[in-house]
C-alpha positions as CSV (number, residue, x, y, z in Angstrom):
1,M,59.4,10.8,176.1
2,T,61.9,8.4,174.5
3,H,60.3,5.2,173.4
4,P,62.8,2.3,174.1
5,W,61.6,0.2,171.1
6,H,61.5,2.9,168.5
7,D,63.9,5.7,169.6
8,V,66.9,3.8,170.9
9,T,69.6,2.9,168.4
10,P,70.1,-0.8,168.1
11,G,73.9,-0.5,168.1
12,E,76.9,0.2,165.9
13,N,78.5,-3.2,165.2
14,L,75.4,-5.1,164.2
15,P,74.5,-7.9,164.1
16,R,77.3,-9.3,166.3
17,E,77.2,-6.5,168.9
18,F,74.0,-4.5,169.9
19,T,72.2,-2.5,172.5
20,V,69.8,-4.4,174.8
21,V,67.0,-2.7,176.7
22,V,66.6,-4.7,179.9
23,E,63.1,-5.5,180.9
24,I,63.6,-8.1,183.6
25,P,66.6,-8.2,186.0
26,S,68.3,-11.6,186.7
27,G,66.7,-13.3,189.7
28,S,63.2,-11.7,189.2
29,K,60.0,-13.6,189.4
30,V,58.1,-10.6,187.9
31,K,57.5,-10.9,184.1
32,Y,57.8,-7.3,182.9
33,E,57.0,-6.6,179.3
34,L,57.3,-3.5,177.1
35,D,54.0,-1.8,176.5
36,K,54.4,-1.2,172.8
37,Q,52.1,1.8,172.7
38,T,53.5,3.8,175.6
39,G,57.1,2.5,175.8
40,M,56.7,1.9,179.5
41,L,57.1,-1.4,181.2
42,R,54.0,-3.2,182.5
43,M,53.8,-6.1,184.8
44,D,52.6,-9.0,182.7
45,R,52.4,-11.5,185.5
46,L,54.3,-13.1,188.4
47,L,55.7,-16.4,187.4
48,Y,53.5,-19.3,188.4
49,S,56.4,-21.7,188.9
50,A,59.1,-21.7,191.6
51,V,61.7,-20.3,189.3
52,H,63.3,-16.9,188.5
53,Y,64.9,-15.4,185.5
54,P,68.4,-16.9,185.2
55,A,69.8,-13.9,183.3
56,N,68.9,-10.3,182.6
57,Y,66.2,-10.4,179.9
58,G,65.4,-7.7,177.4
59,F,65.3,-6.9,173.7
60,I,67.2,-5.3,170.9
61,P,65.5,-2.0,169.9
62,Q,64.2,-1.5,166.4
63,T,63.7,-5.2,165.9
64,Y,60.6,-7.2,165.1
65,A,60.7,-11.0,165.7
66,E,58.6,-13.9,164.5
67,D,56.6,-13.8,167.8
68,D,55.4,-10.2,166.9
69,D,57.6,-8.6,169.6
70,P,61.0,-7.1,169.7
71,L,63.8,-9.7,169.5
72,D,64.5,-11.2,173.0
73,V,67.9,-11.3,174.5
74,L,69.3,-13.0,177.6
75,V,72.3,-11.0,178.9
76,I,74.7,-12.8,181.1
77,T,76.3,-10.5,183.7
78,Q,77.7,-10.9,187.2
79,E,75.1,-8.5,188.6
80,R,71.3,-7.8,188.2
81,V,70.6,-5.0,185.8
82,A,67.7,-2.6,186.5
83,P,64.8,-2.5,184.1
84,L,65.1,0.0,181.2
85,T,68.9,0.1,181.4
86,L,70.7,0.0,178.1
87,V,73.4,-2.6,177.9
88,R,76.1,-3.0,175.2
89,A,76.1,-6.7,174.4
90,R,77.6,-9.3,172.1
91,T,75.9,-12.4,170.9
92,I,77.3,-15.7,172.0
93,G,74.5,-18.0,170.9
94,L,70.9,-18.6,170.0
95,M,68.1,-20.6,171.6
96,T,64.9,-21.2,169.8
97,M,61.7,-22.2,171.4
98,V,58.1,-22.7,170.3
99,D,55.7,-20.8,172.5
100,S,51.9,-20.7,171.8
101,G,52.6,-22.2,168.3
102,K,55.1,-19.4,167.3
103,R,58.9,-19.6,167.0
104,D,60.4,-17.5,169.8
105,H,64.1,-16.9,169.4
106,K,66.3,-15.9,172.4
107,I,69.7,-14.4,171.7
108,L,72.2,-15.3,174.3
109,A,74.6,-12.5,174.9
110,V,77.3,-11.2,177.3
111,A,77.6,-7.6,178.5
112,L,80.6,-5.9,176.8
113,D,81.2,-3.8,179.9
114,D,81.3,-6.7,182.3
115,P,84.9,-7.9,182.7
116,E,83.9,-11.3,184.0
117,Y,82.0,-12.2,180.9
118,N,83.2,-10.0,178.0
119,T,85.8,-12.5,176.9
120,F,83.2,-15.1,176.1
121,H,82.4,-15.5,172.4
122,E,80.4,-18.7,172.2
123,A,77.6,-20.2,174.4
124,S,79.8,-23.3,174.6
125,D,82.4,-21.1,176.5
126,L,80.0,-21.0,179.4
127,P,79.9,-23.7,182.1
128,V,77.7,-26.6,180.9
129,H,75.6,-26.2,184.0
130,R,74.9,-22.5,183.3
131,L,73.5,-23.4,179.9
132,A,71.4,-26.2,181.3
133,M,69.9,-23.8,183.9
134,L,69.1,-21.2,181.2
135,R,67.4,-23.8,179.0
136,R,65.6,-25.5,181.9
137,F,64.1,-22.2,183.0
138,F,62.3,-21.8,179.6
139,Q,61.2,-25.5,179.7
140,D,59.6,-25.0,183.2
141,Y,58.5,-21.4,183.6
142,K,55.0,-21.9,182.1
143,T,54.3,-25.4,183.3
144,L,52.0,-24.4,186.2
145,E,50.1,-22.1,183.8
146,G,49.2,-25.3,181.8
147,K,51.2,-24.1,178.8
148,A,53.7,-26.3,176.9
149,V,56.9,-24.8,175.6
150,E,59.4,-26.6,173.3
151,V,63.0,-25.5,173.8
152,D,65.9,-26.4,171.4
153,E,69.5,-26.7,172.4
154,F,71.8,-23.6,172.2
155,Q,73.3,-22.9,168.8
156,P,76.6,-21.0,168.2
157,A,76.8,-17.3,167.8
158,E,76.9,-17.5,164.0
159,A,73.4,-18.9,164.0
160,S,72.1,-15.8,165.8
161,L,73.4,-13.4,163.1
162,P,70.7,-14.0,160.4
163,V,68.0,-13.9,163.1
164,I,69.2,-10.5,164.3
165,E,69.5,-9.2,160.7
166,S,66.0,-10.5,159.8
167,A,64.5,-8.9,162.9
168,L,66.2,-5.5,162.1
169,S,65.0,-5.7,158.5
170,D,61.4,-6.7,159.5
171,Y,61.2,-3.8,161.9
172,S,62.4,-1.3,159.3
173,E,60.0,-2.6,156.7
174,R,57.0,-2.5,159.1
175,R,58.0,1.0,160.3
176,Q,58.1,2.3,156.8
177,R,54.7,0.8,156.1
178,G,53.3,2.4,159.3
179,L,52.4,-0.9,160.9
180,L,54.1,-0.2,164.3
181,G,52.2,2.8,165.5
182,R,53.8,5.9,166.9
């Protein structure tokens, strides 16, 4: 069986463009998460708050981020995308948050095969209200769990490039040292 974290190519035009493995479709209240050992999705929890994911949420394969997970990506599309779908995407920005004491980067991206959004190149190209909703979701989604999350403002696409490169490099290094299993 193909493992979405280890066996899927992260893309050809890295770090600006990449493949995203979708875990959570836009509009969902279910927090799915990759089971790192099996490669399957597991239900982590239902969101405690009266909110839903404002974009398709997934990760770049063969990356290892500072929060000890694959690098997170929010993919803006005009439609919900089914879990475990591969989406060709381009970064348009970066949002960094602190969750449980660890930095947790979120790459903001658009789907290259979505004609409504594929002309966007910067987060600032999106409507101000859309960015506010994305940021507010992460400020609120753990509130009723009694967990505090700090969320920074969106940064331009250029700020995401070293984060993506570092996550690709960290994965490769850990894989070579046998620290990722499988």
